TORKOL-4160 file (C-alpha; in steps of 0.2 Angstrom, whole numbers, padded with zeros to 4 digits, m for minus):
429
<pt num="1" X="m0001" Y="0000" Z="m0001"/>
<pt num="2" X="0008" Y="0016" Z="m0004"/>
<pt num="3" X="0010" Y="0031" Z="0009"/>
<pt num="4" X="0003" Y="0047" Z="0003"/>
<pt num="5" X="0018" Y="0058" Z="0005"/>
<pt num="6" X="0011" Y="0074" Z="m0001"/>
<pt num="7" X="0019" Y="0089" Z="0007"/>
<pt num="8" X="0008" Y="0101" Z="0017"/>
<pt num="9" X="0005" Y="0117" Z="0005"/>
<pt num="10" X="0010" Y="0133" Z="0014"/>
<pt num="11" X="m0004" Y="0143" Z="0019"/>
<pt num="12" X="m0009" Y="0156" Z="0007"/>
<pt num="13" X="m0007" Y="0174" Z="0011"/>
<pt num="14" X="m0023" Y="0183" Z="0010"/>
<pt num="15" X="m0021" Y="0203" Z="0005"/>
<pt num="16" X="m0032" Y="0216" Z="0011"/>
<pt num="17" X="m0039" Y="0218" Z="m0006"/>
<pt num="18" X="m0038" Y="0207" Z="m0022"/>
<pt num="19" X="m0020" Y="0207" Z="m0030"/>
<pt num="20" X="m0021" Y="0215" Z="m0048"/>
<pt num="21" X="m0012" Y="0206" Z="m0061"/>
<pt num="22" X="m0010" Y="0210" Z="m0081"/>
<pt num="23" X="m0007" Y="0198" Z="m0094"/>
<pt num="24" X="0005" Y="0199" Z="m0109"/>
<pt num="25" X="0000" Y="0184" Z="m0120"/>
<pt num="26" X="m0017" Y="0175" Z="m0118"/>
<pt num="27" X="m0012" Y="0160" Z="m0127"/>
<pt num="28" X="m0014" Y="0143" Z="m0117"/>
<pt num="29" X="m0001" Y="0145" Z="m0104"/>
<pt num="30" X="m0005" Y="0164" Z="m0100"/>
<pt num="31" X="m0024" Y="0160" Z="m0098"/>
<pt num="32" X="m0020" Y="0144" Z="m0087"/>
<pt num="33" X="m0010" Y="0156" Z="m0075"/>
<pt num="34" X="m0022" Y="0170" Z="m0076"/>
<pt num="35" X="m0038" Y="0159" Z="m0073"/>
<pt num="36" X="m0031" Y="0151" Z="m0059"/>
<pt num="37" X="m0026" Y="0167" Z="m0051"/>
<pt num="38" X="m0042" Y="0174" Z="m0053"/>
<pt num="39" X="m0051" Y="0157" Z="m0047"/>
<pt num="40" X="m0042" Y="0159" Z="m0031"/>
<pt num="41" X="m0052" Y="0174" Z="m0027"/>
<pt num="42" X="m0035" Y="0183" Z="m0021"/>
<pt num="43" X="m0032" Y="0191" Z="m0038"/>
<pt num="44" X="m0041" Y="0199" Z="m0053"/>
<pt num="45" X="m0035" Y="0201" Z="m0071"/>
<pt num="46" X="m0037" Y="0220" Z="m0075"/>
<pt num="47" X="m0030" Y="0221" Z="m0093"/>
<pt num="48" X="m0022" Y="0210" Z="m0105"/>
<pt num="49" X="m0013" Y="0210" Z="m0122"/>
<pt num="50" X="m0015" Y="0197" Z="m0135"/>
<pt num="51" X="m0015" Y="0200" Z="m0154"/>
<pt num="52" X="m0024" Y="0184" Z="m0159"/>
<pt num="53" X="m0043" Y="0189" Z="m0160"/>
<pt num="54" X="m0048" Y="0171" Z="m0155"/>
<pt num="55" X="m0037" Y="0170" Z="m0141"/>
<pt num="56" X="m0041" Y="0187" Z="m0135"/>
<pt num="57" X="m0060" Y="0184" Z="m0136"/>
<pt num="58" X="m0057" Y="0168" Z="m0125"/>
<pt num="59" X="m0048" Y="0179" Z="m0111"/>
<pt num="60" X="m0061" Y="0192" Z="m0112"/>
<pt num="61" X="m0075" Y="0181" Z="m0110"/>
<pt num="62" X="m0065" Y="0173" Z="m0096"/>
<pt num="63" X="m0061" Y="0191" Z="m0087"/>
<pt num="64" X="m0074" Y="0203" Z="m0094"/>
<pt num="65" X="m0069" Y="0217" Z="m0083"/>
<pt num="66" X="m0051" Y="0216" Z="m0090"/>
<pt num="67" X="m0047" Y="0231" Z="m0103"/>
<pt num="68" X="m0041" Y="0222" Z="m0119"/>
<pt num="69" X="m0026" Y="0227" Z="m0129"/>
<pt num="70" X="m0019" Y="0220" Z="m0145"/>
<pt num="71" X="0000" Y="0222" Z="m0141"/>
<pt num="72" X="0010" Y="0222" Z="m0125"/>
<pt num="73" X="0019" Y="0238" Z="m0129"/>
<pt num="74" X="0000" Y="0246" Z="m0128"/>
<pt num="75" X="m0002" Y="0239" Z="m0112"/>
<pt num="76" X="0015" Y="0246" Z="m0106"/>
<pt num="77" X="0012" Y="0263" Z="m0112"/>
<pt num="78" X="m0006" Y="0264" Z="m0103"/>
<pt num="79" X="0003" Y="0258" Z="m0086"/>
<pt num="80" X="m0013" Y="0249" Z="m0079"/>
<pt num="81" X="m0013" Y="0250" Z="m0060"/>
<pt num="82" X="m0007" Y="0233" Z="m0055"/>
<pt num="83" X="0003" Y="0223" Z="m0045"/>
<pt num="84" X="0011" Y="0211" Z="m0056"/>
<pt num="85" X="0011" Y="0205" Z="m0074"/>
<pt num="86" X="0011" Y="0187" Z="m0081"/>
<pt num="87" X="0021" Y="0187" Z="m0097"/>
<pt num="88" X="0017" Y="0172" Z="m0108"/>
<pt num="89" X="0021" Y="0178" Z="m0126"/>
<pt num="90" X="0031" Y="0168" Z="m0139"/>
<pt num="91" X="0050" Y="0163" Z="m0133"/>
<pt num="92" X="0059" Y="0175" Z="m0143"/>
<pt num="93" X="0047" Y="0190" Z="m0137"/>
<pt num="94" X="0050" Y="0188" Z="m0118"/>
<pt num="95" X="0065" Y="0199" Z="m0116"/>
<pt num="96" X="0058" Y="0217" Z="m0121"/>
<pt num="97" X="0041" Y="0215" Z="m0110"/>
<pt num="98" X="0050" Y="0207" Z="m0095"/>
<pt num="99" X="0063" Y="0221" Z="m0095"/>
<pt num="100" X="0050" Y="0235" Z="m0098"/>
<pt num="101" X="0038" Y="0229" Z="m0086"/>
<pt num="102" X="0050" Y="0227" Z="m0073"/>
<pt num="103" X="0056" Y="0246" Z="m0076"/>
<pt num="104" X="0038" Y="0251" Z="m0074"/>
<pt num="105" X="0039" Y="0242" Z="m0056"/>
<pt num="106" X="0028" Y="0227" Z="m0059"/>
<pt num="107" X="0031" Y="0211" Z="m0051"/>
<pt num="108" X="0035" Y="0197" Z="m0065"/>
<pt num="109" X="0028" Y="0181" Z="m0068"/>
<pt num="110" X="0038" Y="0175" Z="m0084"/>
<pt num="111" X="0035" Y="0159" Z="m0094"/>
<pt num="112" X="0050" Y="0148" Z="m0097"/>
<pt num="113" X="0062" Y="0149" Z="m0106"/>
<pt num="114" X="0066" Y="0166" Z="m0099"/>
<pt num="115" X="0073" Y="0171" Z="m0116"/>
<pt num="116" X="0082" Y="0164" Z="m0132"/>
<pt num="117" X="0100" Y="0170" Z="m0127"/>
<pt num="118" X="0111" Y="0171" Z="m0111"/>
<pt num="119" X="0113" Y="0190" Z="m0115"/>
<pt num="120" X="0094" Y="0192" Z="m0115"/>
<pt num="121" X="0092" Y="0182" Z="m0099"/>
<pt num="122" X="0106" Y="0192" Z="m0091"/>
<pt num="123" X="0096" Y="0208" Z="m0097"/>
<pt num="124" X="0080" Y="0202" Z="m0088"/>
<pt num="125" X="0089" Y="0197" Z="m0071"/>
<pt num="126" X="0097" Y="0213" Z="m0072"/>
<pt num="127" X="0082" Y="0225" Z="m0075"/>
<pt num="128" X="0073" Y="0215" Z="m0060"/>
<pt num="129" X="0087" Y="0218" Z="m0049"/>
<pt num="130" X="0088" Y="0236" Z="m0053"/>
<pt num="131" X="0071" Y="0239" Z="m0051"/>
<pt num="132" X="0069" Y="0229" Z="m0036"/>
<pt num="133" X="0054" Y="0218" Z="m0041"/>
<pt num="134" X="0050" Y="0201" Z="m0039"/>
<pt num="135" X="0054" Y="0188" Z="m0053"/>
<pt num="136" X="0046" Y="0170" Z="m0053"/>
<pt num="137" X="0050" Y="0160" Z="m0068"/>
<pt num="138" X="0037" Y="0146" Z="m0073"/>
<pt num="139" X="0048" Y="0131" Z="m0069"/>
<pt num="140" X="0032" Y="0123" Z="m0063"/>
<pt num="141" X="0040" Y="0106" Z="m0060"/>
<pt num="142" X="0047" Y="0114" Z="m0044"/>
<pt num="143" X="0031" Y="0116" Z="m0036"/>
<pt num="144" X="0023" Y="0099" Z="m0040"/>
<pt num="145" X="0017" Y="0089" Z="m0025"/>
<pt num="146" X="0027" Y="0074" Z="m0034"/>
<pt num="147" X="0043" Y="0086" Z="m0033"/>
<pt num="148" X="0041" Y="0091" Z="m0016"/>
<pt num="149" X="0039" Y="0074" Z="m0010"/>
<pt num="150" X="0055" Y="0067" Z="m0019"/>
<pt num="151" X="0064" Y="0082" Z="m0012"/>
<pt num="152" X="0058" Y="0078" Z="0006"/>
<pt num="153" X="0065" Y="0060" Z="0004"/>
<pt num="154" X="0082" Y="0066" Z="m0003"/>
<pt num="155" X="0083" Y="0080" Z="0011"/>
<pt num="156" X="0077" Y="0068" Z="0024"/>
<pt num="157" X="0095" Y="0058" Z="0022"/>
<pt num="158" X="0086" Y="0042" Z="0019"/>
<pt num="159" X="0097" Y="0039" Z="0003"/>
<pt num="160" X="0113" Y="0046" Z="0010"/>
<pt num="161" X="0123" Y="0056" Z="m0001"/>
<pt num="162" X="0117" Y="0058" Z="m0019"/>
<pt num="163" X="0130" Y="0049" Z="m0030"/>
<pt num="164" X="0121" Y="0049" Z="m0047"/>
<pt num="165" X="0104" Y="0052" Z="m0055"/>
<pt num="166" X="0095" Y="0044" Z="m0071"/>
<pt num="167" X="0081" Y="0056" Z="m0077"/>
<pt num="168" X="0070" Y="0052" Z="m0093"/>
<pt num="169" X="0059" Y="0065" Z="m0101"/>
<pt num="170" X="0047" Y="0055" Z="m0112"/>
<pt num="171" X="0041" Y="0068" Z="m0125"/>
<pt num="172" X="0030" Y="0057" Z="m0134"/>
<pt num="173" X="0030" Y="0053" Z="m0154"/>
<pt num="174" X="0014" Y="0063" Z="m0156"/>
<pt num="175" X="0019" Y="0077" Z="m0145"/>
<pt num="176" X="0034" Y="0080" Z="m0154"/>
<pt num="177" X="0026" Y="0080" Z="m0170"/>
<pt num="178" X="0012" Y="0092" Z="m0164"/>
<pt num="179" X="0025" Y="0104" Z="m0155"/>
<pt num="180" X="0043" Y="0101" Z="m0162"/>
<pt num="181" X="0039" Y="0096" Z="m0180"/>
<pt num="182" X="0024" Y="0105" Z="m0187"/>
<pt num="183" X="0021" Y="0119" Z="m0171"/>
<pt num="184" X="0028" Y="0134" Z="m0165"/>
<pt num="185" X="0044" Y="0126" Z="m0157"/>
<pt num="186" X="0051" Y="0118" Z="m0173"/>
<pt num="187" X="0065" Y="0129" Z="m0177"/>
<pt num="188" X="0078" Y="0136" Z="m0167"/>
<pt num="189" X="0077" Y="0153" Z="m0176"/>
<pt num="190" X="0059" Y="0154" Z="m0172"/>
<pt num="191" X="0062" Y="0149" Z="m0153"/>
<pt num="192" X="0076" Y="0140" Z="m0145"/>
<pt num="193" X="0085" Y="0123" Z="m0145"/>
<pt num="194" X="0073" Y="0111" Z="m0140"/>
<pt num="195" X="0083" Y="0106" Z="m0124"/>
<pt num="196" X="0079" Y="0124" Z="m0119"/>
<pt num="197" X="0060" Y="0125" Z="m0125"/>
<pt num="198" X="0055" Y="0108" Z="m0118"/>
<pt num="199" X="0068" Y="0102" Z="m0105"/>
<pt num="200" X="0074" Y="0118" Z="m0095"/>
<pt num="201" X="0061" Y="0110" Z="m0084"/>
<pt num="202" X="0070" Y="0096" Z="m0082"/>
<pt num="203" X="0089" Y="0103" Z="m0081"/>
<pt num="204" X="0081" Y="0114" Z="m0067"/>
<pt num="205" X="0073" Y="0101" Z="m0059"/>
<pt num="206" X="0089" Y="0090" Z="m0057"/>
<pt num="207" X="0098" Y="0104" Z="m0050"/>
<pt num="208" X="0084" Y="0108" Z="m0037"/>
<pt num="209" X="0084" Y="0089" Z="m0032"/>
<pt num="210" X="0102" Y="0086" Z="m0031"/>
<pt num="211" X="0105" Y="0104" Z="m0022"/>
<pt num="212" X="0121" Y="0108" Z="m0030"/>
<pt num="213" X="0126" Y="0118" Z="m0045"/>
<pt num="214" X="0131" Y="0110" Z="m0061"/>
<pt num="215" X="0151" Y="0111" Z="m0064"/>
<pt num="216" X="0153" Y="0101" Z="m0081"/>
<pt num="217" X="0141" Y="0097" Z="m0095"/>
<pt num="218" X="0143" Y="0085" Z="m0112"/>
<pt num="219" X="0129" Y="0081" Z="m0124"/>
<pt num="220" X="0124" Y="0072" Z="m0140"/>
<pt num="221" X="0109" Y="0071" Z="m0150"/>
<pt num="222" X="0101" Y="0076" Z="m0168"/>
<pt num="223" X="0087" Y="0078" Z="m0178"/>
<pt num="224" X="0088" Y="0059" Z="m0183"/>
<pt num="225" X="0070" Y="0055" Z="m0189"/>
<pt num="226" X="0058" Y="0069" Z="m0195"/>
<pt num="227" X="0069" Y="0072" Z="m0211"/>
<pt num="228" X="0064" Y="0072" Z="m0230"/>
<pt num="229" X="0075" Y="0056" Z="m0232"/>
<pt num="230" X="0064" Y="0046" Z="m0221"/>
<pt num="231" X="0049" Y="0051" Z="m0229"/>
<pt num="232" X="0038" Y="0035" Z="m0234"/>
<pt num="233" X="0035" Y="0031" Z="m0252"/>
<pt num="234" X="0019" Y="0038" Z="m0258"/>
<pt num="235" X="0017" Y="0051" Z="m0244"/>
<pt num="236" X="0011" Y="0068" Z="m0248"/>
<pt num="237" X="0014" Y="0084" Z="m0242"/>
<pt num="238" X="m0003" Y="0085" Z="m0232"/>
<pt num="239" X="m0009" Y="0071" Z="m0222"/>
<pt num="240" X="m0028" Y="0074" Z="m0230"/>
<pt num="241" X="m0021" Y="0070" Z="m0246"/>
<pt num="242" X="m0008" Y="0055" Z="m0242"/>
<pt num="243" X="m0011" Y="0037" Z="m0246"/>
<pt num="244" X="0000" Y="0030" Z="m0231"/>
<pt num="245" X="m0009" Y="0042" Z="m0218"/>
<pt num="246" X="m0018" Y="0027" Z="m0210"/>
<pt num="247" X="m0003" Y="0017" Z="m0206"/>
<pt num="248" X="0008" Y="0034" Z="m0201"/>
<pt num="249" X="0010" Y="0035" Z="m0181"/>
<pt num="250" X="0011" Y="0054" Z="m0185"/>
<pt num="251" X="m0006" Y="0056" Z="m0194"/>
<pt num="252" X="m0012" Y="0073" Z="m0191"/>
<pt num="253" X="m0030" Y="0068" Z="m0194"/>
<pt num="254" X="m0030" Y="0053" Z="m0181"/>
<pt num="255" X="m0022" Y="0066" Z="m0168"/>
<pt num="256" X="m0032" Y="0080" Z="m0170"/>
<pt num="257" X="m0049" Y="0074" Z="m0174"/>
<pt num="258" X="m0047" Y="0062" Z="m0160"/>
<pt num="259" X="m0047" Y="0077" Z="m0149"/>
<pt num="260" X="m0065" Y="0081" Z="m0153"/>
<pt num="261" X="m0076" Y="0077" Z="m0137"/>
<pt num="262" X="m0063" Y="0076" Z="m0125"/>
<pt num="263" X="m0063" Y="0093" Z="m0115"/>
<pt num="264" X="m0044" Y="0091" Z="m0110"/>
<pt num="265" X="m0037" Y="0087" Z="m0127"/>
<pt num="266" X="m0048" Y="0100" Z="m0134"/>
<pt num="267" X="m0040" Y="0113" Z="m0123"/>
<pt num="268" X="m0023" Y="0106" Z="m0129"/>
<pt num="269" X="m0016" Y="0101" Z="m0142"/>
<pt num="270" X="m0032" Y="0106" Z="m0151"/>
<pt num="271" X="m0033" Y="0123" Z="m0146"/>
<pt num="272" X="m0015" Y="0127" Z="m0155"/>
<pt num="273" X="m0023" Y="0121" Z="m0172"/>
<pt num="274" X="m0040" Y="0128" Z="m0172"/>
<pt num="275" X="m0054" Y="0136" Z="m0160"/>
<pt num="276" X="m0067" Y="0125" Z="m0171"/>
<pt num="277" X="m0074" Y="0109" Z="m0162"/>
<pt num="278" X="m0082" Y="0102" Z="m0177"/>
<pt num="279" X="m0074" Y="0088" Z="m0190"/>
<pt num="280" X="m0076" Y="0100" Z="m0203"/>
<pt num="281" X="m0068" Y="0114" Z="m0194"/>
<pt num="282" X="m0052" Y="0104" Z="m0188"/>
<pt num="283" X="m0052" Y="0097" Z="m0207"/>
<pt num="284" X="m0051" Y="0115" Z="m0213"/>
<pt num="285" X="m0037" Y="0119" Z="m0201"/>
<pt num="286" X="m0028" Y="0105" Z="m0206"/>
<pt num="287" X="m0029" Y="0109" Z="m0223"/>
<pt num="288" X="m0025" Y="0128" Z="m0222"/>
<pt num="289" X="m0014" Y="0127" Z="m0208"/>
<pt num="290" X="0004" Y="0121" Z="m0203"/>
<pt num="291" X="m0002" Y="0106" Z="m0192"/>
<pt num="292" X="m0010" Y="0096" Z="m0207"/>
<pt num="293" X="0008" Y="0095" Z="m0214"/>
<pt num="294" X="0018" Y="0078" Z="m0217"/>
<pt num="295" X="0031" Y="0077" Z="m0203"/>
<pt num="296" X="0044" Y="0073" Z="m0215"/>
<pt num="297" X="0041" Y="0088" Z="m0226"/>
<pt num="298" X="0042" Y="0102" Z="m0212"/>
<pt num="299" X="0055" Y="0115" Z="m0210"/>
<pt num="300" X="0059" Y="0109" Z="m0192"/>
<pt num="301" X="0077" Y="0108" Z="m0187"/>
<pt num="302" X="0077" Y="0105" Z="m0168"/>
<pt num="303" X="0082" Y="0089" Z="m0162"/>
<pt num="304" X="0072" Y="0073" Z="m0158"/>
<pt num="305" X="0084" Y="0065" Z="m0146"/>
<pt num="306" X="0097" Y="0072" Z="m0135"/>
<pt num="307" X="0106" Y="0065" Z="m0119"/>
<pt num="308" X="0115" Y="0077" Z="m0107"/>
<pt num="309" X="0128" Y="0072" Z="m0094"/>
<pt num="310" X="0130" Y="0082" Z="m0079"/>
<pt num="311" X="0143" Y="0084" Z="m0064"/>
<pt num="312" X="0138" Y="0094" Z="m0049"/>
<pt num="313" X="0148" Y="0103" Z="m0037"/>
<pt num="314" X="0153" Y="0090" Z="m0024"/>
<pt num="315" X="0155" Y="0075" Z="m0037"/>
<pt num="316" X="0137" Y="0069" Z="m0040"/>
<pt num="317" X="0133" Y="0065" Z="m0058"/>
<pt num="318" X="0117" Y="0064" Z="m0069"/>
<pt num="319" X="0112" Y="0057" Z="m0086"/>
<pt num="320" X="0096" Y="0065" Z="m0094"/>
<pt num="321" X="0087" Y="0059" Z="m0108"/>
<pt num="322" X="0075" Y="0067" Z="m0119"/>
<pt num="323" X="0067" Y="0057" Z="m0133"/>
<pt num="324" X="0052" Y="0058" Z="m0145"/>
<pt num="325" X="0050" Y="0040" Z="m0147"/>
<pt num="326" X="0041" Y="0035" Z="m0132"/>
<pt num="327" X="0023" Y="0035" Z="m0126"/>
<pt num="328" X="0017" Y="0054" Z="m0119"/>
<pt num="329" X="0019" Y="0050" Z="m0101"/>
<pt num="330" X="0027" Y="0056" Z="m0084"/>
<pt num="331" X="0046" Y="0058" Z="m0082"/>
<pt num="332" X="0054" Y="0044" Z="m0075"/>
<pt num="333" X="0070" Y="0046" Z="m0062"/>
<pt num="334" X="0081" Y="0036" Z="m0052"/>
<pt num="335" X="0091" Y="0042" Z="m0039"/>
<pt num="336" X="0106" Y="0033" Z="m0032"/>
<pt num="337" X="0113" Y="0036" Z="m0013"/>
<pt num="338" X="0125" Y="0030" Z="m0002"/>
<pt num="339" X="0111" Y="0022" Z="0010"/>
<pt num="340" X="0097" Y="0019" Z="m0002"/>
<pt num="341" X="0091" Y="0022" Z="m0020"/>
<pt num="342" X="0073" Y="0029" Z="m0027"/>
<pt num="343" X="0064" Y="0024" Z="m0041"/>
<pt num="344" X="0050" Y="0037" Z="m0047"/>
<pt num="345" X="0037" Y="0036" Z="m0063"/>
<pt num="346" X="0029" Y="0054" Z="m0059"/>
<pt num="347" X="0015" Y="0047" Z="m0049"/>
<pt num="348" X="0024" Y="0034" Z="m0035"/>
<pt num="349" X="0040" Y="0033" Z="m0027"/>
<pt num="350" X="0050" Y="0017" Z="m0021"/>
<pt num="351" X="0063" Y="0019" Z="m0010"/>
<pt num="352" X="0076" Y="0005" Z="m0005"/>
<pt num="353" X="0083" Y="0005" Z="0011"/>
<pt num="354" X="0101" Y="m0003" Z="0009"/>
<pt num="355" X="0102" Y="m0008" Z="0028"/>
<pt num="356" X="0086" Y="m0017" Z="0029"/>
<pt num="357" X="0085" Y="m0021" Z="0010"/>
<pt num="358" X="0066" Y="m0016" Z="0012"/>
<pt num="359" X="0057" Y="m0007" Z="m0001"/>
<pt num="360" X="0044" Y="0008" Z="0003"/>
<pt num="361" X="0031" Y="0015" Z="m0009"/>
<pt num="362" X="0025" Y="0033" Z="m0008"/>
<pt num="363" X="0012" Y="0043" Z="m0017"/>
<pt num="364" X="0018" Y="0061" Z="m0016"/>
<pt num="365" X="0004" Y="0067" Z="m0027"/>
<pt num="366" X="m0005" Y="0063" Z="m0043"/>
<pt num="367" X="m0009" Y="0074" Z="m0058"/>
<pt num="368" X="m0006" Y="0075" Z="m0077"/>
<pt num="369" X="0011" Y="0076" Z="m0085"/>
<pt num="370" X="0008" Y="0090" Z="m0097"/>
<pt num="371" X="0002" Y="0108" Z="m0100"/>
<pt num="372" X="m0016" Y="0103" Z="m0103"/>
<pt num="373" X="m0017" Y="0095" Z="m0086"/>
<pt num="374" X="m0008" Y="0109" Z="m0077"/>
<pt num="375" X="0009" Y="0099" Z="m0075"/>
<pt num="376" X="0004" Y="0088" Z="m0059"/>
<pt num="377" X="m0002" Y="0104" Z="m0050"/>
<pt num="378" X="0013" Y="0113" Z="m0053"/>
<pt num="379" X="0004" Y="0127" Z="m0064"/>
<pt num="380" X="m0007" Y="0131" Z="m0049"/>
<pt num="381" X="0005" Y="0130" Z="m0035"/>
<pt num="382" X="0017" Y="0142" Z="m0045"/>
<pt num="383" X="0004" Y="0155" Z="m0046"/>
<pt num="384" X="0000" Y="0153" Z="m0029"/>
<pt num="385" X="0018" Y="0155" Z="m0023"/>
<pt num="386" X="0019" Y="0172" Z="m0034"/>
<pt num="387" X="0003" Y="0177" Z="m0026"/>
<pt num="388" X="0010" Y="0174" Z="m0009"/>
<pt num="389" X="0026" Y="0183" Z="m0013"/>
<pt num="390" X="0016" Y="0198" Z="m0020"/>
<pt num="391" X="0005" Y="0198" Z="m0003"/>
<pt num="392" X="0019" Y="0196" Z="0008"/>
<pt num="393" X="0033" Y="0204" Z="0000"/>
<pt num="394" X="0044" Y="0188" Z="0005"/>
<pt num="395" X="0054" Y="0184" Z="m0010"/>
<pt num="396" X="0057" Y="0165" Z="m0003"/>
<pt num="397" X="0039" Y="0161" Z="m0007"/>
<pt num="398" X="0046" Y="0159" Z="m0025"/>
<pt num="399" X="0056" Y="0143" Z="m0029"/>
<pt num="400" X="0061" Y="0148" Z="m0046"/>
<pt num="401" X="0069" Y="0165" Z="m0043"/>
<pt num="402" X="0082" Y="0174" Z="m0055"/>
<pt num="403" X="0097" Y="0167" Z="m0049"/>
<pt num="404" X="0093" Y="0148" Z="m0050"/>
<pt num="405" X="0082" Y="0151" Z="m0067"/>
<pt num="406" X="0098" Y="0159" Z="m0075"/>
<pt num="407" X="0109" Y="0143" Z="m0069"/>
<pt num="408" X="0098" Y="0130" Z="m0077"/>
<pt num="409" X="0097" Y="0141" Z="m0093"/>
<pt num="410" X="0116" Y="0141" Z="m0092"/>
<pt num="411" X="0117" Y="0123" Z="m0092"/>
<pt num="412" X="0106" Y="0121" Z="m0108"/>
<pt num="413" X="0116" Y="0133" Z="m0118"/>
<pt num="414" X="0132" Y="0124" Z="m0111"/>
<pt num="415" X="0124" Y="0107" Z="m0117"/>
<pt num="416" X="0120" Y="0114" Z="m0134"/>
<pt num="417" X="0139" Y="0120" Z="m0136"/>
<pt num="418" X="0144" Y="0103" Z="m0131"/>
<pt num="419" X="0132" Y="0094" Z="m0142"/>
<pt num="420" X="0138" Y="0106" Z="m0158"/>
<pt num="421" X="0157" Y="0106" Z="m0153"/>
<pt num="422" X="0160" Y="0089" Z="m0146"/>
<pt num="423" X="0167" Y="0097" Z="m0130"/>
<pt num="424" X="0165" Y="0094" Z="m0111"/>
<pt num="425" X="0159" Y="0112" Z="m0106"/>
<pt num="426" X="0164" Y="0119" Z="m0087"/>
<pt num="427" X="0153" Y="0130" Z="m0078"/>
<pt num="428" X="0159" Y="0142" Z="m0065"/>
<pt num="429" X="0151" Y="0140" Z="m0047"/>
């Protein structure tokens, strides 16, 4: 029988009045954060900026009293009276609003990755430091009940000293096709390397669990499968015209028409494709938009598999694997210590005690693995922590502060340098 190891959630600080938030970018992530903040009753959305009319309409329907703007620059120029800003624009568009809103004195909740270059991340860190405002980066995995349970076991000393860690991010075959072959994160020049776009969560998570900074990095990986030379005979440029679509693992009609009738899957991934919720509407979107394209005939260039080897101050090591070629499921982690080991599947944790030889199973907390399901409770607890920090002025309520977030980004860029150059990269601590 698994024990419930969910950690007690710190009592929310209740402000004298609802906190006021503004939102830059009302896509899936931005709306999720804004909606939860409002649902707590502790905050209200007073203004938002979103250029896409359908997404703006959804945000307006959810927050009818909020002022609506088409661009974050208009929002910044108007300077609504508010305590904080949620920035969930596209990756390449993070740095300018983050710097500007910090300069205007707003506390900042910033979607990851912070920016697409190290210089821009440092600009953001400097801006919030100079302005004296709080910054919470959306490394939501730190905040999940599962993570807090694993962290409690490690910090209790039950495993002894951590010697090594194995960590797997199973991206999922259809998720890779959706986001990183056909979707917004398919090309480095439009977003970031996939390691930063998808796995900055994991690099940050590993540092949080190990409790030490990274000192050395090496990495290997490539775009091996989603390439023109792997295109099956008879495949068409669009899945709707394809004679081999029914036997292809990456069929767009199978994926997106299969989302209809499932509220969670309609919210994601279908929401990225179309606001229509009918077979005719989805089919039209696949015909006219990027999500119907053959995965072997796209303009993608990000990797579909990568391994990263890490050494931490103190000598602990970790191996991280990100791969497209898996079921879409929770991360898997094995932690090896001098007195015990831990095996976690994202839902349950099994601890083996080297003294007694006994195994003990825990359930730190349940929840889905993805953005559509709130990252196992991480989305909500991140927002709660941000609101707590705003209400109390206590920066320690935020687990993903500027310094720790900068480190995880630096690890990702070091891994990319290693992958391209065949080097072992050294980081200063």
